[in-house]
C-alpha positions as CSV (number, residue, x, y, z in Angstrom):
1,M,114.3,158.6,102.6
2,T,114.8,156.2,99.7
3,V,117.5,153.6,99.9
4,T,118.4,151.2,97.1
5,L,119.7,147.8,98.1
6,K,121.4,145.3,95.7
7,F,120.7,141.7,96.7
8,K,122.1,138.5,95.2
9,P,119.4,137.1,93.0
10,E,118.7,134.2,95.4
11,V,118.2,136.6,98.3
12,E,115.9,138.8,96.2
13,A,113.9,135.7,95.1
14,G,113.6,134.6,98.8
15,L,112.4,138.0,100.0
16,L,109.9,138.2,97.2
17,A,108.7,134.7,98.1
18,Q,108.3,135.5,101.7
19,A,106.6,138.7,101.1
20,Q,104.1,137.3,98.5
21,A,103.3,134.4,100.9
22,R,102.2,137.1,103.5
23,G,100.4,139.2,100.9
24,M,103.0,142.0,101.3
25,S,105.3,144.0,99.1
26,V,109.0,143.4,99.6
27,E,109.2,146.9,101.2
28,E,106.4,146.1,103.6
29,Y,108.2,142.8,104.5
30,V,111.8,144.2,104.8
31,L,110.9,147.6,106.6
32,P,110.1,145.9,110.1
33,V,113.5,144.2,110.0
34,V,115.3,147.4,109.4
35,E,113.3,149.3,111.9
36,G,114.0,146.6,114.4
37,T,117.7,147.4,114.2
38,V,117.0,151.1,114.8
39,F,114.4,151.2,117.5
40,P,116.2,149.2,120.2
41,A,119.0,151.8,119.8
42,I,116.6,154.8,120.4
43,K,114.1,153.3,122.7
44,D,115.8,154.5,125.8
45,R,115.6,158.1,124.5
46,L,111.8,157.9,123.8
47,S,109.1,158.6,126.3
48,A,106.4,156.0,126.9
49,E,104.1,158.1,124.7
50,E,106.5,158.3,121.9
51,R,107.2,154.5,122.0
52,A,103.5,153.9,122.0
53,A,103.0,156.2,119.0
54,A,105.9,154.4,117.2
55,F,104.5,151.0,117.9
56,E,101.0,152.1,116.6
57,A,102.6,153.5,113.5
58,W,104.5,150.3,112.9
59,S,101.5,148.1,113.4
60,A,99.3,150.2,111.1
61,R,101.7,149.3,108.2
62,H,101.2,145.5,108.6
63,R,98.4,143.4,107.2
64,P,97.1,140.5,109.2
65,I,98.3,137.2,108.1
66,L,95.4,135.0,106.8
67,A,96.0,131.4,107.0
């Protein structure tokens, strides 16, 4: 699914800066926030195996932060 969000310019600039500081795209940076609002709502309906698979899929999309 594709969703288009319209942010105020200062919010967009802040998201871009935070994402770039972590070597991520804005989508990569924002997606975990959105998923974090969905997964708690469905976690009680998932088996342990499904939760583990969801976590592994989530973690595979993140790059390590290099300091």
